[in-house]
N, C-alpha and C positions, 0 to 999 in steps of 0.2 A: 809738625803740626801747626796749625794756625795759632798765630800769638794771641788772638781775640780769646780762642779756647783756653789757652794756656792761662792767660790773666783771669779768666773766669774761675778755672779749677783752682789756681793759687788763692784767690780771694776766698772760694768756698772752703778750702782747707784751713786758712788762717782762722776762719770764724769757728771752726770745729776742732781747733789744736787742743784736744783734751784726750783723755784715754777713751778709745772708742768703744761703743756698745755694740754687740752683736746680736743677731738672732741665732737660733739654732738649726738653720737649714742644712748645714753640712752634716748633722746628725743622721740624715737620711742616706748618706754616703759613707758612713764611718767604716763599713767593710772595705770600700775601695781605699779610704785613707790608710787604714790598718795595714793593707797590702803594701803600702808605700812608706810605712813607718821609718825604714832605714835609708830613705832617699830624701833629698831635698825637693820640696813642693814648690812650684812657681806661682806666685799669686800676681797675676796680671791686673793692671788697672787698680791697684790696691787702695786707692784713696788714703784715708787716715788709718787703714789697718784693720777693720773690723774682722775680716776672716784671717788676717794675720794673728791677731790675739787670740781668736777661737783656737787656732792650730798650735800655737806655741804654748798655750796653757794646757793642752793635751799632749804635749811633749813632741810634736812634730817639728822638723827643720823646714823653714820657709825662707824664700827669698822673695821679698816684696818689691815690686816693681811699678812705678807711675812716671809720668812725664811732668808731674807737678813737684818741684823740689819743696814747696811748703808742706805738701802732704808727707813726703818722706822725712822731712825735718820733724813733723809730728810724731811719726812713727818712732823714730830713733829717741825721741825726748820721752815717749809715753809708753813703749813697750819694751821692757828689758830683753835682752838677748835676741833683738830682732836684727835682721840683714836687710838691708835696702840696696836698691840699685835704679838709677835713672834709666828709663826706657821710653822711647817714643814708638808705640806700635805702627806707626807708618813707615818707620825706617827699617831696614834690615836687622833682623834679630841678631843679637850678639852672641847668641848660643849655638853650639853644634847641633845639627839635626839629631833627634832622639836622645838628647842629654837630659831630658826631663821625662819621666814616666807618668806624671801627674801635673796638670796645669789647671789653675782656677782662674776664671776670668768673670767673676760675679759682677753685674752691672757695669760692664765696660765695653764689650763688643757691640752691643746694641746701639751705641753712639755712632757706628760707622754705617754708610750706606752699603748696599749690596755690592756695588762696583768694588768699593774699597776691600771687602772683606772676602771676595772670590779670588 
């Protein structure tokens, strides 16, 4: 990932290094979430962990992934029982195909152009 983007997201994360606040958009998908209650949910581009917090508070298992180490530090500090992993979505995914049945990528994929996401 471009170092300028990384610096921008690290700075953004440092400024928001608090317990995240989430909205309830995932409520609309609660049936799908419940079907995956016994599996780990992958939260891509998790930022400081708003969706991670929502899920953990409701008893879901989550692996929070981001390419900003500052964001991951914030999650580790502010969300008990969280699990984080550094992940650059432009690199080869470090997960086996079909190893996750549910992936959340809220407000992250739209930062890539069409050629990158195809």
